[in-house]
N, C-alpha and C positions, 0 to 999 in steps of 0.2 A: 949256742943260737948263732946261726949264720946271718951274715947281712942279707937284707932283701935285695935281690937283683932286679934289674929294670923290667924284665919280663913278668916277674912276680908281681911288681908294683903295678904294672899296666893291667894284669889280669884282675887284680883286685879293683882297680879304678874302673875298668870296663863293666866288671860285675855290679859296681855301684850304680854306674850310669844306666845300665840295663834295668836295674830294679826301679830306678826313678822314672824310666820311660813307660813302665806299665801302668801309669796313672789312669790312662784312658781305656785300657784294656781290660784291667782287673775290676771285679765287682766291688766297688767301694760304697760307702754309705752315702745315700742321698743327704743333701744339706738338711741338718736339723733332725735327721733320723737316728734312732738309737742303734748302734752298731750290734752285730749279733755276737758279742763277746761275752764271757762268763765272768762274773766278779766274785772275789773271795777276800777273806782276811786270814791272817795267821791265828791259830787257836789261842796262842798266848796273848792276843789282844783282847780277848774276852775276859774282863775283869768282873767277875761274878762268883759268889760262893755257890757253886752249882755243879752237879755231875756233868761229865762229859756229854752225856745224852742231852741234858737240859741246855747245855751251851750249843749244842747242834740244833736243837729245837729253836732257840732264840735267833740264832743266825738265819735258819731257814724262814722264820716269821718275818724277819727284816728284809727279806728280799735277796740274800746272798745265794749264790749257787754251789759255793764250795768252801772248803777250808784248807790252809796250808798247815803242815805239822813240822815240828822240829824232831828229828830222830837221828840217832838213837836217843832213848829217854822219852819222858812223858808217859801218858796213859798206856795201858797195856793194849796189845794188838786186839784182843777180842773186845775190848771195851770200845775202842775206835770202830770196829767193824759193826758192832751192835748199834752205835749211834748212827753210822753212816747208812746202814740198811733201814733203820727206823725212820729216818728223815728224808732219804734221797739226796742228802748233801754229800757231793762229791769231794774227794780229796784232790784238791787242785795241784799239789806239789809237795815235795818234801824238802826241808832245808836242812842240810848236813850240820849237825849240832857240834862237830868237833874240829871244823877246818880252821878256826882261828887258834885254838889251843895247841893243835897237832897239825901244822900246815905241812903240805906235801913237799914244800921247798926247804924245810928245816935242815941244817947241816948234819943233824944226828940221824942216822938211818933208822934207829929205834923209834925215834919220833915220827918220821915218815911212815914207818910200818903201821904204828898205831893210827895215823891218820888214814891209811888205806883200809885198815880194819873198819874204821868208822864209816868211810864211804861204802864199803861193801855191805855193812849192816843196813845202812840207809837205803841202798838199792833193793835189798831183800824186803825191807819194810814196805817200800814203794810198791813192789809187786803184790805184796799181801793186802795192801789197801786199795789197789787199782789206780794208783797215782802214776801220771805219765813221766815224771821226771825227778831227779835229785839235783838240788842247786848246790853248787861247789864254789867256794873261794879257792882257786887252785894254788895260790902262792902269795907270800908276803915278802916284798923287797925291803931290807933294812941294811943297817951298817955292815953286819956280818953275813948277809945274804945278798950276793950281787944279783942284778938283774938277769944276766946270763945263766947264773946257777939256779935261780928261781924258774926260768924258763925249762931247762933240761931236767931238773929234778922233778918238777911237778909233772911235765909230759911223761917221763919215765914211770911214775906211779899211777897215773890215770891210765896208761896203756895196760896195766896190770889188770884194771877193773873193767875194761872194755869187753873182753869175752863174756863176763857175767852179765853186763848191761845187755850184750846181744841176745844172750839166752833168755833173760828175763822180759825183754822188750821194754826196758826203762831207760830213758835218756839220761845222761849226765850233762847238766847244763851249767856253764860257766857264768859267773855273774861279775859284772864291772862294779868294783867297791873302791874305797880309799885304801888301797894296799900297795900303792906305788908300783903297781904292775898293770900292764896292758892299758896304757894310757891314751891310745888312739884307736879309733874304729878299724882302721886298715890293719894295724898290729893284732887287734882282737880277732878279726877275720882270719888272719894268717895262723894265729895260734890254734884255733879250731880246725882249720883246713889241713894243718899238717898231721893231724890224727888219721885223716883219710877213712873215717868211720861216720856212719849214720847215727851211731849211738852218742855222739858227743856235739852239743849244740850251745846256744847261749841264752842265759836268763837276762834279759835286759832290764836294768833298773833305770827308770826315766830320771829321777831326781838326783841320782849320783853322779851325773856326767855335767850338771849344769854349771858347776864351778869352773870347768876347764873346756867346755865345749857345748854343743847344741845337740840335744836328744834326737832331733829329727834327722840330722845328718847321720848319726849313729845307726839309727833304724834303717835308713836307705842302703847303707854300706853293708850292714850285717845281713839284712834281707832274710832269706829262708833260714838262716842259721838261728834266728830267734824262735825259741820253742816256749818261752814263758816271759811274763812281764811283771815287774813290781812297779807300782805307782807311789810316788811320794812328791813332795814339793821342795823347792829350794829358793831362798831369797838371796840374791847377790848383795844387796843393800845391808841386809841383816849381817851377812857373812863379814863384809867390810867394817861394819861398826862394832860387831860383838864378838867375832872370831868365826872361823870357818864351820864348825859344827853347829853353831847357832843359826846358820843358814837353813837348816832342816825344820826350825821351830816355827813353821808357818803352815796354815791349813791348806789343803788342796784347794787349787784355783785362786790362791792368794799369793802365790810366789812368782818365780820368773819362768816356769814351764809353760811353754806356748802350746797349750793342749790342742787348740785346732790344728796346729802344724804338726805336732806329734801324732794325732789321730790320722791325719791325712797320709802321713808317711806309713803309718800301720796299714791303712787301706791299700797303699801302692804296693806293699810287699805281700799282700794277701794273708796277712795274719789273722787268724780265727780262733785263738786259744784264750787263755785266762788273762785277766788283769787282777793282780793281788795287791791289796794295799798293805804297805809297810810303813805305818805311821803309829803314833801313840793311840792306844785302844782305850777302853772303858767300858761303862755300862751299857744298857740297851739304848738309852738315848743318844749316848756318843756313837755307838755302832750305826744307829738309824741315820745320824748326820753323815757319817762317812759314805754309807750306802747311797744317799741322796747326791752327795758330791761325785760319787763315781758314775752315778747315772748321768749326771750333767757333763762329765768327761766323755763318756761313751757317745753322747749327742752332740759333742762339740765339733 
């Protein structure tokens, strides 16, 4: 990974300023109006002894527009397709199931190869389901994996999958997670831009950046690179008192995510895709609660 020169930094900064300046020219939501975004949850959040079809029916009845899937793995392709077609519930995105166990930054080439195989399988499943994108955690920095190596190794593996993504019309979307990697929005934008491919973008997770930043700032800088969105909460006070991961143990609208500011930034960049809850699921009553909270976020 080379050092960012002054011109690259200025280009990213100018792009961020331009995104912020479109507030008055982009069609945003009127105050108090529900934005035209579609809401979804991960299928794994549906805690019910029921068939895939019945789970889809439940989500449809509760007002969800789509569902996120973990692939490879899970229900058979034909089972998913049957449920999708019977309910009209769209597949909002695919979460790559193997990127933590087989990261594309691993020192072992065999592990990286397995990770790439998982990404390719997820891309093919996304095409079969009509999903727009595959979420990817690109790398994990740790004691035996330097930041620089994580950057170069992961980019090299992702580049191998881009031709297939182009062919299938499915996006590879990088997510910001607690992986000690891509810790600032300027750096995140640079990482995506270096692929010089329309098939690589960003899956922005609102709650994941609250510990070390402000989501609305990330959104404005990443701008049109954002192709999908996860929503969750985070409490800084709970984090400080009980430990970092305890910060996530708070309901939507009850943490430190400034949802009006987040949604204003989303309006400004012209995002019109999915918002997918990534929080503890449960039964129909729990999912109804989440649907209502997401509606309040969309109108905030």
